[in-house]
N, C-alpha and C positions, 0 to 999 in steps of 0.2 A: 499475582498469586499462582503458585505452582501446585498442581495436583501431583502427589507422590506417585501415582500410577502412570503418569504421562512421561514420555521421554522428552527431556528438554535439551535442545541442541543450541549451540552458538555458531552463527554463520557470519563470516566477515564479508562485508559488501562495501561498495563505494558509491556515494551519492553526491553529485555536484563537486567532485574532486575531494571529498572528505571521506575518511574511512570510518565505518561504524561496525559494531558487532550486534547482530540481531539475535535475540534469545527467544525461542519458542518451540512448540511441539510440531511445527510444520516441517516438511521435507526440506532439507537445505537447498536442493536444486530449485524447488519452488520459491523459496525465499530469495534466491539469487535472481530468478526470473522476475519476481515482483520488484526487486530493487532496480533491475535493468529497465523495466517499464517506467517506473517513477523517475529514474534518472533521465530517460529519453524525454519524458514529459517536461521535466525541468529545463532541459536544453531547448525544447520547442518554445517554451515560454520566454527563455532568454533571448531567442531570436526576435520575438515580437516586442519584448520589453527589456532591451539591453541595460537600461539604467536601474532596473528593479534589483534589490538585494535578494539574498537567498531566502530570507523569511517571507518576503513579498511573493517571490516565485513559488515557494512551497504552498503559500495560501492560495494562489491562483490554481496551482495543480490540484490541491484538495477540493476547491470549488468545481473544477472541471470533472474530477473523478466522481464527486457527489452528483453532478448533473448526469453523468453516464449511468450511475446507479439508479437515479430517479427515472431516466428514460427507459432503462431496462425494466424497471418495476412497472411502469405504465404499460409497456408492451406485454410483459408477462401476465398482467391482470387479464389480458384478452387472449391468452394463449394457454395451451395444455402444459407447457413447460414451467409451471409454477414452482415445482420442486427444485429445478435447476436454479431459478432466481433466488429462492430462499437459501440454497446452499451458498450461492455467490454473496448474498447479503450477509450471511453469517460469517463467511470468511473475510469479507470486507470489514465488518465490525471488529473481528478478531485482530486483523492487521492494524486497524486504527489504534486499538488498545495496545498492541505490541509496539507500535511506533511511539505512543505516548509513554509507555512504561518500560519497554524492553530494549530500546536502543541505547547503547553505551558508547559514547564518542571516544575515539582514541586520539 
C-alpha cells in the first residue's frame, strides 16, 4: 500500500545473480546497501551449504538476520539505546514487507 504523500522510488539491485527492482520510500542508496548486505550473506551461506538452492539459502539468511535482530533486542533492553533498536526494528519490518510485496523480478 502506497501513501500518496510518500515518494516511492524504484531501485534496481542484484541478489544471488538475479536482478530485482525494489520499490519503496527509502533512499535508493540505502536500498542498494541493504541488497549488498543480503547478497553477501547469501554468498556466505553458499560457502557453507553449496548444495542448498536459492530458497533454502534465503531462508537461512532470514533466520540469521532474525537472530541478529533478537540479539540486538536483548542487548537493547539493557541499554539506553532503546530508540536506536526500535528504529532498526521498524526498518527491518518495513524491509521484510518490501521484500514480500515490493520486489518485482526481471
